[in-house]
Each structure stands twice: as C-alpha cells, then as structure tokens.
N, C-alpha and C positions, 0 to 999 in steps of 0.2 A: 739637546732633542724630545719630544716625550715620546716613550717607552710603552704609550699606553696602547692599547687594543683595539681597534675599530669594532664597534657593536655588531652582533651578527644582523644579518637581513633578515627579514619577515620569513621568509621562504625556509632559512636553515634553521632557525628559532622553534619552529612549525613540528609537532612531536609530530612522530606516527601516525598514532592515534589519531589524529588531529588530520593530519592528510589525508588520512585514507576517507576520513569523513568530506574531505572536503573534494576529493574525486568522484566519490560516490552522488552526493550533490548535485555537482557539477554534471557526470550524465542523465540524474533525471530532471532535470534545466533543459537539457540539450535537447532528451526526448521528450518534450513540451512541444519544443519547436520544430521537430524532425524524423524521419523513420528512424528507431534505433537503431536499426541493422546498417544504416550508411553512418553513425559514430563510430569516429577513429578514433583512437587513444593520441593520434597528435591534433587534434583537434581539441580533446578533452585538455592536454594538457598546453594550447595555444592559450585557451580560457586561463586554466587557473595558473597561467604566467613559469611555466617549468619548460623546462626540454623532455620531452621523451622517456629518455633513459635517467631523468633522475623518477618519472612517473612509474616507472620499471621497477624502481628502488622499493618501492609497496606493493605493486603485487605484479606477479611473474608473467602474465598476460589481460589480452582483452576479456577471456571468459572470465578470470577470478575476480576482472570488477563488475563483470555482469552480477555472477556468480555475490559475491559483496552486498553491491546493491538489493538486492531480492533478498537478501539475510536483512539488511538495514530496514527495509520496507518492512518487513514480519513484524519486528522489532518495535518499531513505530507506530506504524498502525494497531497493533495488537495488543502494547500498550495504551493506546491512549481508547481503546473501544473494550478492553474490561476497565478501564479505569470509568469509563462513561455508563458502563455496567454495573460497577460496584455503590455509583454513589447515586442510581437512580431510585425512584420511592419505592416501585414493585415491579415485578417479569417483565409487564406488558410495556410502563417504561424503559425499562432496560433495554428490549426491543427499541424501541422508538429513539432512546437514545445512541446507541449501537449503532442506527440505520442513518443519522441524525449528523451523529461524527464521523462516519465513514463519510457519506455524501462531503464532508468540510474537509476531508483529508485532501479529497480528491482534488473538491476547486482548486484548494492551495499548492496542491502537487503533482498538477496533468499529466507530467510524467510518469510518472506512476501507472497508470494503466498502462499507456502503451507500452509501455514496458515490459510489462508482462503479458500480454498479450501477443507481445513479440516473440516471444521465448516459446508461449504453449502453440503458434505456428510452425512451429521447427518440427520437424515428421522425429528426428533422430531422438531420443530418452538422452537423457544428461544432470549431471550434479545440479546446474538452473533450473534443470523441469521437475527434478525431485523438491528443492525449495521451495517451489510454488504450489509444491502438491502439499510440504509442510505445512506453509501457511494458511493454504485452505482447509488442511484438516483441523488446525488450531481456530482457528474461527469457525466452523461448522461444531467444534465442543461449546463451544460459548453460546453461540445460538442456541443448538440443542439444549444447553442449561436453563437457558430463559426460557423456553420454551414448554420444557419439562416442568419446569416452576411454575409456567401460567396456569398450565391443564392442573394440575395439583389444589392451586388455587381459585378452581374455577370462575377466571378471566378468561379465558379460550376454550374450547372444547374437551373437554376429560380424555375426549379418547382420540386426539387428534393423532394422526402418524408423524411421528417427531423427523422420522428421516426426508419424508417430502416435505413436511413444512421449514423446514431447513433450508429445504433446495429450494423451495418458494422465496424463502427469503431474500437467499442469495444471490438467487436469479432478477429476482426484482432489482438489486442494485447494480449489479454486472450490465441487466439490460439498460438501467437507467443510463450507466456511465459511458454506455458502448452508442447509445442513442445520443449524447449529448458532442461525443466525440463526432459522429457522422456529422450532426448537425453543427459542428466549431462552435457550440455554447457552451464550455463546462460553467461557465457562472450563471447560468440557467438553472445547474439542477436544483436547489435546492428550493426553488419555488417548486418545479414541479415532484419534487420527493414529495412536497407537502400534500398532494393528488394522490398520486400514489400508498403510500404507508396506511391509509384510513383503509384503501381496496385490500393490503396484505394483512392488515387488521383483520379486516370484516371476513376472509377467507380462512384464517387462524378459526375465526369464533366460530365457524359454521361450518368448517369442515366432517365431514363423519370421517 
C-alpha cells in the first residue's frame, strides 16, 4: 500500500499574501457589479471557493478587508501613475500620461471608484477614510510636482496657483469617473477623456 501523500489542494497551497490579494481583487470585482455596502464576507468566500472561516484566517473582519483593498488600490494606482509620469517626455506629457493612465485603470477596475465613493459617504471617520485621504494626498503631490515643473519650464502659466490647478486636475478625473458611473458606461471614459484633457491643459496655460 503506497504511503505517498496526496498533493495539497490549490486552496491549501496558496500563501497568505496570495490569498489576501485574491480576496481584495474579489471585493473590487464584486464592487463593479453592485453596491460595496451590500457585499458580504460570505459572498466573497463563495466566489473564491472557501469557507467564511477560511476568509477570516486572513482578515479578522470585514472592515480589515476594505482597508486592505484601499491600501492595495493606493499601491497599484499610484505605482502606475508614478511610472507613467517618470516615462513622460516633459511635465505636460506627464500630466497627460497620468490623466489617461488613471482613466485606463478605472476602465480595467470599475469597482475601485465605487469602493472609494462608498467609503467617503460614511459619516464617521475611520481607518478606511484615513487610507483614502492618504491615497489622495500622495496623488496630489504627484500632480503638484508636475504642475510646478511645467510652470518652471514655461509650458503653462508661471503664476499658476498650484493648489487650485491640482484640484482642477483631480476634480476633472473624479467628475469624469462619476459621470461614467451614472451613465453606466465606464468603457466610454477614454473617448470622453480625450475631449476633457485639452480643456484642463488650456485652463492651466491661461490661468492667472
């Protein structure tokens, strides 16, 4: 009689870090289909194919899953945007690359803005809201740096209000995302962005 051990199942073989990433990606995928507030840990476990108890071996509760998801978004989104800015030919191209990289990120992961907007609607402060603020602060520093560099190189108005310009840039993307979600047509974002970005750039060049 053979004493060879049976191979471990795929679920058993997955490392904790891999399983955590799988859980986070499942949450984001589910958020693209319905309200994040309605997503349950049981639903997440069912999609992955594990028990709810197995889910809680990686995260102690639902809030910790949502917090990890926001932190994952910060890392993935900002790493993508920072790389796009770094590879740009000049600061203006950097702003364009960041703008469209963000749009493409949302098109590929429509659950991300739904997850973030859902958390921002909550009245109480929380670790999750703090994580969203951290994400936006890091994003704002990236944009502000590009605006300062563009102004120094006379690519836009040298006297541009950097804080206001960064708000305009971020607000344009957020508005575009919101409108696409309301229209239930995230896939059309890139085409609309092609019309919006020149207006943003014009505003930066003409601002006093």
